[in-house]
ZAMARGU-4260 file (C-alpha; in steps of 0.2 Angstrom, whole numbers, plus 5000, padded with zeros to 4 digits):
<rodrens>
0) 5000/5000/5000 | 5006/5017/4996 | 5012/5028/5010 | 5006/5045/5013 | 5019/5059/5016
5) 5020/5065/5034 | 5028/5082/5030 | 5022/5099/5036 | 5029/5116/5033 | 5025/5124/5050
10) 5018/5121/5067 | 5000/5125/5063 | 4985/5118/5072 | 4983/5099/5073 | 4969/5100/5060
15) 4980/5109/5047 | 4994/5097/5051 | 4983/5082/5048 | 4975/5088/5032 | 4992/5093/5025
20) 4998/5075/5028 | 4983/5067/5020 | 4984/5078/5005 | 5003/5077/5003 | 5003/5096/5003
25) 5017/5106/5011 | 5008/5118/5021 | 5018/5134/5024 | 5017/5148/5036 | 5007/5163/5028
30) 5018/5177/5023 | 5006/5190/5030 | 5004/5192/5049 | 4987/5185/5056 | 4981/5203/5060
35) 4983/5209/5042 | 4975/5193/5035 | 4960/5195/5047 | 4958/5213/5043 | 4954/5208/5025
40) 4939/5198/5030 | 4930/5213/5038 | 4919/5223/5028 | 4914/5241/5033 | 4898/5236/5042
45) 4909/5223/5051 | 4921/5237/5056 | 4907/5248/5062 | 4900/5233/5073 | 4917/5229/5080
50) 4920/5247/5084 | 4903/5249/5093 | 4907/5233/5103 | 4924/5240/5108 | 4917/5257/5113
55) 4901/5250/5122 | 4900/5249/5141 | 4885/5238/5145 | 4879/5239/5163 | 4885/5225/5175
60) 4872/5212/5181 | 4870/5211/5200 | 4882/5198/5208 | 4867/5189/5216 | 4861/5184/5198
65) 4878/5177/5193 | 4880/5158/5190 | 4892/5148/5200 | 4910/5150/5193 | 4912/5132/5190
70) 4896/5129/5181 | 4902/5135/5164 | 4918/5126/5165 | 4909/5110/5170 | 4896/5112/5156
75) 4910/5115/5143 | 4919/5099/5148 | 4903/5089/5148 | 4899/5095/5130 | 4917/5092/5124
80) 4918/5075/5131 | 4901/5070/5124 | 4906/5076/5107 | 4923/5067/5108 | 4915/5051/5114
85) 4902/5052/5100 | 4916/5052/5087 | 4927/5038/5095 | 4911/5027/5098 | 4904/5030/5080
90) 4906/5013/5072 | 4908/5021/5055 | 4925/5027/5060 | 4929/5013/5072 | 4932/4995/5070
95) 4915/4988/5064 | 4915/4973/5053 | 4902/4982/5042 | 4915/4992/5033 | 4911/4996/5015
100) 4923/5002/5001 | 4910/5016/4997 | 4913/5033/5003 | 4895/5038/5005 | 4892/5032/5023
105) 4908/5041/5028 | 4903/5057/5021 | 4886/5056/5029 | 4892/5052/5046 | 4906/5065/5045
110) 4893/5079/5041 | 4882/5073/5055 | 4897/5074/5067 | 4901/5092/5060 | 4883/5097/5063
115) 4883/5091/5081 | 4900/5100/5084 | 4893/5116/5077 | 4877/5115/5087 | 4886/5111/5103
120) 4900/5124/5102 | 4887/5138/5097 | 4877/5134/5112 | 4892/5135/5123 | 4898/5151/5116
125) 4881/5159/5119 | 4881/5153/5137 | 4899/5160/5140 | 4894/5177/5133 | 4880/5178/5145
130) 4891/5173/5159 | 4904/5186/5154 | 4891/5200/5152 | 4886/5196/5170 | 4903/5199/5177
135) 4909/5217/5173 | 4907/5230/5159 | 4924/5225/5152 | 4919/5207/5151 | 4902/5212/5143
140) 4912/5221/5130 | 4922/5206/5127 | 4906/5196/5124 | 4900/5209/5112 | 4917/5208/5102
145) 4915/5189/5102 | 4898/5191/5094 | 4905/5201/5080 | 4920/5190/5077 | 4908/5175/5076
150) 4898/5184/5063 | 4913/5189/5053 | 4922/5172/5053 | 4907/5160/5053 | 4905/5160/5034
155) 4923/5158/5031 | 4925/5144/5044 | 4910/5135/5037 | 4917/5136/5019 | 4934/5129/5025
160) 4927/5115/5036 | 4914/5110/5023 | 4929/5105/5012 | 4935/5092/5024 | 4924/5078/5018
165) 4930/5081/5000 | 4948/5080/5006 | 4944/5064/5015 | 4936/5057/5000 | 4951/5060/4989
170) 4962/5051/5003 | 4949/5037/5003 | 4951/5034/4984 | 4970/5036/4984 | 4971/5022/4998
175) 4959/5011/4989 | 4968/5012/4972 | 4985/5009/4980 | 4978/4993/4988 | 4972/4987/4972
180) 4989/4987/4964 | 5000/4977/4976 | 5018/4973/4972 | 5019/4955/4966 | 5037/4947/4967
185) 5044/4938/4952 | 5043/4919/4954 | 5058/4908/4950 | 5058/4899/4934 | 5048/4883/4936
190) 5040/4887/4952 | 5021/4886/4952 | 5010/4900/4956 | 5001/4900/4973 | 4982/4895/4973
195) 4973/4911/4969 | 4959/4906/4982 | 4971/4910/4996 | 4971/4928/4992 | 4952/4929/4987
200) 4948/4940/5002 | 4950/4959/4998 | 4964/4968/5008 | 4955/4979/5020 | 4970/4986/5029
205) 4969/5002/5018 | 4951/5004/5025 | 4957/5003/5043 | 4970/5016/5039 | 4957/5028/5032
210) 4944/5025/5046 | 4958/5030/5059 | 4963/5045/5049 | 4945/5051/5047 | 4943/5049/5066
215) 4959/5058/5070 | 4953/5073/5058 | 4936/5074/5067 | 4945/5075/5084 | 4956/5088/5077
220) 4942/5098/5070 | 4933/5097/5088 | 4949/5105/5095 | 4949/5118/5082 | 4930/5122/5085
225) 4933/5123/5103 | 4947/5137/5102 | 4934/5151/5104 | 4926/5142/5119 | 4943/5140/5127
230) 4946/5159/5125 | 4930/5164/5133 | 4933/5152/5147 | 4950/5159/5150 | 4943/5176/5151
235) 4931/5170/5164 | 4945/5162/5174 | 4955/5178/5173 | 4940/5188/5179 | 4937/5176/5194
240) 4955/5177/5199 | 4955/5196/5200 | 4939/5196/5210 | 4945/5184/5223
</rodrens>
């Protein structure tokens, strides 16, 4: 079976490193700084919304209405664990004997896992924004900024992540084609060929490799999607430390 290159050009996210390996593309660090590239994604209406969020100073909610500090942390951990377990326990990407050399079920299940991640992360971000807004005017401002950033980046993120199943399909086809052309050693003169019935069963090693790769990509995508959640959680931790 053909081997897939493991090279990467820079230390990006786990998701980028995995996709770079599966596509055999040498991902290089962008020439432009992140801030410069990010500014190109903002339209003038986005800039106005961001400015308003930065300049605003919403009123602070009374301390008596604040949720316990560990509630948000526990809920984020619960949701993340549930999403990760759903990926690991999904027999489509596990070790089920019902494996099929057709990509259709893998696409369907990958899209289902993406939808579950999107819904779970979106709900957590809304909850964390509410918690931030209840802490202080500066934290409320941060929550407003996160709303704007989500609006600006949502379409681009959706476009990029929706391409992942297509990347996996190409990886699937490459592995399958490589498995169908095994190296056959030359036999010495006069030596009879082995019984073809001994190799009648298809080689499914390539399928096991693909399923593991797809599962790893899903877990890496989960980490990627949780980055904004981790940022909001860190803001809550910082605020809690300052007030103790």
